[in-house]
C-alpha positions in Angstrom: 148.4 -30.7 175.6 145.6 -28.2 176.0 142.7 -27.7 173.6 140.9 -24.3 173.3 137.4 -24.2 171.8 136.1 -20.8 171.0 132.5 -19.8 170.3 130.3 -16.8 170.1 131.7 -14.9 167.1 129.4 -13.5 164.4 128.1 -10.4 162.7 126.4 -7.5 164.5 125.5 -3.9 163.8 127.4 -1.1 165.5 126.1 -0.6 169.0 125.3 -4.3 169.4 126.7 -6.9 171.7 128.4 -10.3 171.4 129.7 -12.8 174.0 132.7 -14.9 173.2 133.6 -18.1 175.1 136.7 -20.1 175.2 136.8 -23.5 177.0 140.2 -25.0 177.9 140.5 -28.8 178.3 143.4 -31.2 178.8 145.9 -31.9 181.6 145.6 -28.5 183.2 147.2 -28.1 186.7 146.8 -24.4 187.1 146.1 -21.3 185.0 148.4 -18.4 185.0 146.1 -16.3 182.8 143.7 -16.6 180.0 142.7 -13.9 177.6 141.6 -12.6 174.2 143.6 -11.1 171.5 142.4 -9.9 168.1 143.9 -9.4 164.6 142.3 -7.2 162.0 143.3 -7.5 158.3 146.7 -6.0 157.7 147.3 -5.3 161.4 149.3 -7.0 164.1 147.6 -9.2 166.7 146.8 -7.1 169.8 145.8 -7.7 173.3 142.1 -7.2 174.1 141.8 -8.4 177.6 143.3 -10.9 180.0 142.3 -12.3 183.4 144.8 -13.9 185.8 144.4 -16.9 188.0 143.8 -14.4 190.8 141.1 -12.7 188.7 143.1 -9.6 188.0 142.0 -8.1 184.7 143.7 -6.0 182.1 142.1 -4.3 179.1 143.2 -2.5 176.0 142.4 1.2 176.3 140.2 0.9 173.2 137.8 -1.5 174.8 137.7 -0.3 178.4 134.2 0.4 179.6 132.7 -1.7 176.7 134.2 -5.2 177.1 134.2 -7.4 180.2 136.3 -10.5 180.7 135.3 -13.1 183.2 136.1 -16.7 184.0 134.4 -19.8 185.2 137.1 -21.7 187.1 135.1 -24.9 187.4 134.8 -25.1 183.6 138.2 -23.6 182.7 136.3 -21.2 180.5 136.9 -17.5 179.8 134.2 -15.2 178.5 134.4 -11.8 176.7 131.3 -9.8 176.9 131.4 -7.1 174.2 129.0 -4.3 174.3 128.7 -1.1 172.3 130.5 -2.7 169.5 132.2 -0.5 166.8 133.2 -1.2 163.3 136.8 -0.9 164.4 136.3 -3.9 166.6 136.0 -6.1 163.5 138.7 -8.7 163.7 139.5 -12.4 164.3 139.5 -12.9 168.0 141.9 -15.5 169.5 141.8 -17.1 172.9 145.1 -17.4 174.7 145.9 -19.8 177.6 149.0 -19.8 179.8 149.4 -22.2 182.6 150.9 -25.3 184.1 150.1 -28.5 182.2 151.7 -31.9 181.9 155.3 -31.1 180.9 155.5 -27.7 182.4 154.3 -24.2 181.8 152.9 -23.7 178.3 151.0 -21.2 176.2 148.3 -22.1 173.7 146.2 -20.3 171.1 142.7 -21.0 170.0 141.7 -21.3 166.3 140.1 -17.8 166.2 136.6 -16.6 165.8 135.5 -13.9 163.5 133.7 -10.8 164.8 132.3 -8.4 162.2 130.7 -5.1 163.2 128.9 -3.2 160.5 128.1 0.5 160.6 
């Protein structure tokens, strides 16, 4: 079992910045990737950014150049630095983990953290 603890959400005005963090704990043998997804009211959950075990990153087109994903391997923590935030970035942001744990390869979701950007 893996626990994901998210932090850093909140409210900010357009143009502002926030930094999300997601710490994974449990019987983790290796990490395939960790990432962030978001879901706005009435919309489907969508990929924001992911980072692989080899530190390859992938971003949604809508956040390229504004968001940066990074990882602290020693802490099994992934960060999402969000700059130049826009009202359309308002959503619940979910951390996602995929890796090898006791019992095999598994995927887990965090509980979600609200990000609200006002114009």
